[in-house]
C-alpha positions in Angstrom: 75.6 106.4 94.4 74.6 104.0 97.3 77.1 101.5 95.4 80.5 103.6 96.0 82.8 103.4 98.7 83.8 105.8 100.9 87.2 107.2 100.8 87.4 106.7 104.7 86.4 102.9 104.2 89.2 102.5 101.5 91.7 103.9 103.8 90.5 101.2 106.5 90.6 98.6 104.3 94.4 99.4 103.4 95.6 98.8 106.7 93.1 96.1 107.9 89.8 94.8 106.1 88.7 93.1 109.3 88.5 96.4 111.3 86.6 98.1 108.2 84.2 94.5 108.6 83.8 95.2 112.4 83.3 99.0 112.0 80.4 98.6 109.8 78.4 96.7 112.7 78.9 100.3 114.6 77.5 103.7 114.3 80.1 106.3 113.2 80.3 109.6 115.2 82.7 112.2 114.0 85.6 112.6 116.5 85.7 116.0 118.8 89.4 116.6 117.8 88.3 116.2 114.2 85.4 119.0 114.5 88.2 121.2 116.3 90.5 121.4 113.3 87.7 121.3 110.9 86.1 124.7 112.5 89.8 126.3 112.8 90.5 125.4 109.2 87.4 127.0 107.9 89.1 130.2 109.1 92.8 130.0 107.5 93.5 132.4 105.3 91.3 135.2 107.0 91.9 137.4 110.0 89.8 136.0 112.7 89.2 136.2 116.5 89.7 133.0 118.4 87.1 133.4 120.6 84.5 133.8 118.4 85.7 130.5 116.4 85.8 128.8 119.6 82.2 129.7 120.2 81.7 127.9 116.9 83.2 124.8 118.3 80.9 125.2 121.6 77.9 125.0 119.4 79.3 122.1 117.0 80.5 120.0 120.4 78.3 121.3 123.3 80.1 118.8 125.4 83.6 120.4 124.8 86.0 120.5 127.7 89.4 120.9 129.0 91.1 118.5 126.1 89.1 120.3 123.3 90.2 123.4 124.5 93.7 122.6 124.9 93.8 121.1 121.2 92.1 124.6 119.9 94.5 127.0 121.6 97.3 124.9 120.1 95.9 124.6 116.4 95.5 128.8 116.4 98.6 129.4 118.2 100.5 127.3 115.2 98.3 128.5 112.5 97.9 132.4 113.1 100.6 134.5 111.9 101.0 132.3 108.8 100.1 132.7 105.2 97.4 130.2 104.2 96.0 130.1 100.9 92.3 131.2 100.2 89.9 128.5 98.5 86.7 129.4 97.1 84.5 126.0 98.1 84.2 123.9 101.0 83.0 120.4 101.5 82.5 119.6 97.8 81.0 115.9 97.7 83.2 114.0 94.7 82.9 110.8 93.1 84.7 108.6 90.7 82.6 106.0 88.8 85.7 104.8 87.2 87.0 103.3 90.8 83.6 102.9 92.6 84.6 105.4 95.4 83.2 108.5 96.7 84.1 111.5 99.5 84.2 115.2 100.4 86.7 117.5 99.3 87.9 120.0 102.2 88.7 122.7 100.3 88.4 123.2 96.4 89.5 126.0 94.1 88.6 125.6 90.3 90.7 128.7 89.5 93.9 127.4 90.6 93.1 124.5 90.2 94.0 122.7 93.6 92.2 121.1 96.6 93.0 120.6 100.1 92.4 117.8 102.6 92.1 118.9 106.1 93.5 116.3 109.1 93.5 116.7 112.8 96.9 115.1 113.4 100.3 116.4 113.6 102.5 116.5 110.4 105.5 114.2 110.2 108.8 115.9 109.6 108.7 115.6 105.9 106.2 115.4 103.2 102.7 113.8 104.1 101.7 110.5 106.0 101.7 107.6 103.7 97.6 107.1 104.3 97.4 110.7 102.9 99.3 110.0 99.9 96.5 107.4 99.5 93.8 109.5 100.4 95.5 112.4 97.7 95.4 109.3 95.0 91.6 108.9 95.7 90.7 112.7 95.6 92.3 113.0 92.3 90.3 110.4 90.6 87.5 111.8 92.1 88.0 115.6 91.4 89.2 115.0 87.9 85.7 113.1 87.2 83.3 115.3 89.3 84.8 118.6 88.9 86.9 118.2 85.6 89.9 119.2 87.6 93.3 117.9 86.3 95.6 118.2 88.9 98.8 115.9 89.6 98.6 116.3 93.6 96.6 117.8 96.1 97.5 119.9 99.6 97.1 118.4 103.2 96.7 120.6 105.9 97.8 119.6 109.3 96.0 121.9 111.2 97.3 121.1 114.8 101.0 121.5 113.3 100.0 124.7 111.2 101.7 123.2 108.3 100.5 122.7 104.9 102.2 120.4 102.3 101.7 119.4 98.6 101.6 115.7 97.7 102.2 114.2 94.2 101.4 110.1 94.6 103.4 107.9 92.6 102.6 104.7 90.9 103.0 103.0 94.4 100.6 105.3 96.1 97.9 104.1 93.1 98.9 100.3 93.4 98.1 100.5 97.1 94.8 102.4 96.3 93.4 100.0 93.8 94.1 97.1 96.3 92.6 99.1 99.1 89.7 99.7 96.8 88.9 96.2 96.0 89.4 94.8 99.5 86.6 97.4 100.8 84.2 96.4 97.9 84.6 92.8 99.0 83.8 93.8 102.8 80.6 95.9 101.2 79.6 92.7 99.5 79.3 91.2 102.8 82.7 89.1 102.8 84.5 88.3 106.2 88.1 89.1 105.3 91.1 87.5 106.9 93.2 89.6 109.6 96.5 90.7 107.5 99.9 90.4 108.6 101.2 93.2 111.1 97.9 95.0 111.0 97.9 98.3 113.1 96.1 96.4 116.3 97.6 99.0 118.7 95.1 101.9 118.0 92.3 99.4 117.0 89.3 99.6 119.0 88.3 96.3 118.3 91.4 94.6 120.1 89.3 92.6 122.5 87.0 91.2 119.6 90.1 90.4 117.5 92.9 89.2 119.5 95.7 86.8 118.4 95.1 83.3 117.8 92.3 81.2 116.3 89.1 82.9 116.2 85.7 81.8 115.3 83.4 83.6 113.0 80.9 83.9 115.9 82.9 85.5 118.0 83.4 88.2 115.7 79.8 88.7 114.9 
């Protein structure tokens, strides 16, 4: 199990292997906005009292403040009053020995069969975000090996938008997946990757350590 690559790492490597390398030197902490969306997600498909769910959020995030409450209110407003499918299992660990990856499926129902990934960002105008197509491709492989579920796609739940969309990855998505897995494995093996062309630096927390121009290896370590 320890030699399997997390799907989150695969997605980071897909955009910038160097960011994955730098991320490995820091402790990971779940973003508070994800914790808010995740807790709302647990209750979708069943009647729920908003304040009771907010109390759960505050138990998970004792420091929750105005920003977390504003996001929570947005999620509730956009999700309540809609029909959401019920799933039988939550937070199910899955792996693919064939591809050397592992992850946790947010929701699964073998009877359908189907699975859902919960996202804490707004939905695009149509379809799902490109990164989520790669996530779905990874999880299709994992649920097939771990759970024996043969599915051609998966659902993506954009909680802040109150949107649920189905995604069927194509050949291009699976090619990207394979390249990203290979890049992530090299990082796990200790290789220092090069900065790719046009990486998404604007949202990267390592901008100061990884600026433009020539850099010495000692500057990154």
